[in-house]
C-alpha positions as CSV (number, residue, x, y, z in Angstrom):
1,M,16.5,2.5,-23.0
2,R,12.8,4.0,-24.3
3,E,11.4,4.9,-27.6
4,R,9.2,8.3,-27.4
5,E,7.1,9.3,-30.3
6,G,4.8,11.5,-30.5
7,N,1.6,10.7,-32.5
8,G,2.0,12.0,-35.3
9,G,4.2,9.7,-38.1
10,G,7.5,9.1,-36.6
11,D,10.1,6.3,-35.9
12,P,8.7,3.3,-38.6
13,K,9.8,0.8,-35.7
14,V,7.1,2.3,-33.9
15,V,4.7,2.7,-36.3
16,A,4.8,-1.1,-37.5
17,L,4.3,-1.8,-34.4
18,R,1.6,0.3,-33.9
19,S,0.0,-1.5,-37.2
20,A,1.3,-5.3,-36.5
21,V,-0.5,-5.3,-33.1
22,S,-3.8,-3.1,-34.4
23,R,-3.9,-5.8,-36.7
24,L,-3.8,-8.8,-35.0
25,R,-6.0,-7.3,-32.5
26,R,-9.1,-6.7,-35.4
27,E,-8.6,-10.5,-36.8
28,L,-8.4,-12.0,-33.4
29,A,-11.5,-10.4,-32.2
30,A,-13.0,-11.4,-35.5
31,H,-12.1,-15.1,-35.0
32,P,-14.7,-17.0,-34.1
33,R,-13.5,-19.5,-32.7
34,E,-13.5,-20.1,-28.6
35,F,-10.1,-20.5,-27.5
36,A,-8.7,-21.2,-23.6
37,E,-6.1,-18.9,-23.3
38,R,-8.0,-16.0,-26.0
39,G,-8.0,-13.5,-23.2
40,I,-4.2,-13.9,-22.0
41,A,-3.7,-13.0,-26.1
42,E,-5.7,-10.0,-25.8
43,E,-4.7,-9.1,-22.5
44,E,-1.2,-9.0,-24.0
45,L,-2.2,-7.8,-26.9
46,A,-3.7,-4.5,-24.9
47,A,-0.4,-4.0,-22.9
48,L,1.6,-4.5,-26.0
49,G,-0.8,-1.2,-27.9
50,A,-0.3,0.7,-24.7
51,M,3.5,0.2,-25.2
52,A,3.2,1.2,-29.1
53,F,0.4,3.8,-28.7
54,G,1.9,5.3,-25.8
55,G,5.3,6.3,-26.8
56,T,7.1,3.6,-25.1
57,A,8.8,0.7,-26.3
58,E,10.8,-1.5,-23.6
59,P,12.2,-4.1,-25.4
60,A,12.4,-6.8,-22.4
61,R,8.5,-6.4,-22.1
62,L,7.7,-6.4,-25.7
63,L,9.6,-9.8,-26.0
64,R,7.3,-11.0,-22.9
65,S,3.9,-10.1,-24.7
66,L,5.2,-11.2,-27.5
67,L,5.7,-14.9,-26.5
68,A,2.6,-14.6,-24.3
69,V,1.1,-13.6,-27.2
70,A,2.4,-16.3,-29.3
71,G,2.1,-19.4,-26.9
72,A,-1.4,-18.3,-26.9
73,L,-2.5,-18.0,-30.5
74,G,0.0,-20.7,-32.3
75,S,-2.4,-23.4,-33.0
76,V,-4.8,-20.7,-34.3
77,S,-3.7,-21.2,-38.2
78,A,-6.3,-17.9,-39.3
79,L,-4.3,-15.7,-37.1
80,A,-0.7,-16.7,-38.4
81,A,0.3,-13.8,-40.7
82,P,-1.0,-11.0,-38.7
83,L,1.2,-12.8,-35.8
84,A,4.3,-13.0,-37.9
85,A,3.8,-9.5,-38.5
86,L,3.8,-9.0,-35.1
87,R,6.4,-10.7,-34.6
88,E,8.5,-8.6,-37.3
89,A,7.6,-5.7,-35.8
90,V,8.8,-6.6,-31.9
91,R,12.0,-8.2,-32.9
92,A,12.7,-4.7,-34.4
93,F,13.2,-3.4,-30.9
94,T,15.4,-6.8,-29.9
95,E,17.4,-7.1,-32.1
96,T,21.4,-7.3,-31.1
97,G,22.4,-3.7,-30.2
98,Q,18.5,-2.4,-30.0
99,G,17.4,-0.9,-26.4
100,R,20.8,-1.2,-24.8
């Protein structure tokens, strides 16, 4: 199932996802340390952003991107809080009964 939203306001799940993606992208961009998986995290955040801001949120795709981002950033403690916020935002789309 796809969630479609316009650009204004809308579904609180979509708004939370947009906010979480934006926050993590900003904090990753500002993070001074380079690490091998940074490019993976940036690519998957771009994909999440496209889904969130484009109005489509496919639960399975959101989860795959989240797992890739978490794997890439899991050891970067400075990004733990925004990563947790992203995890919660994606969880809203993937809870039992969602996307069926």
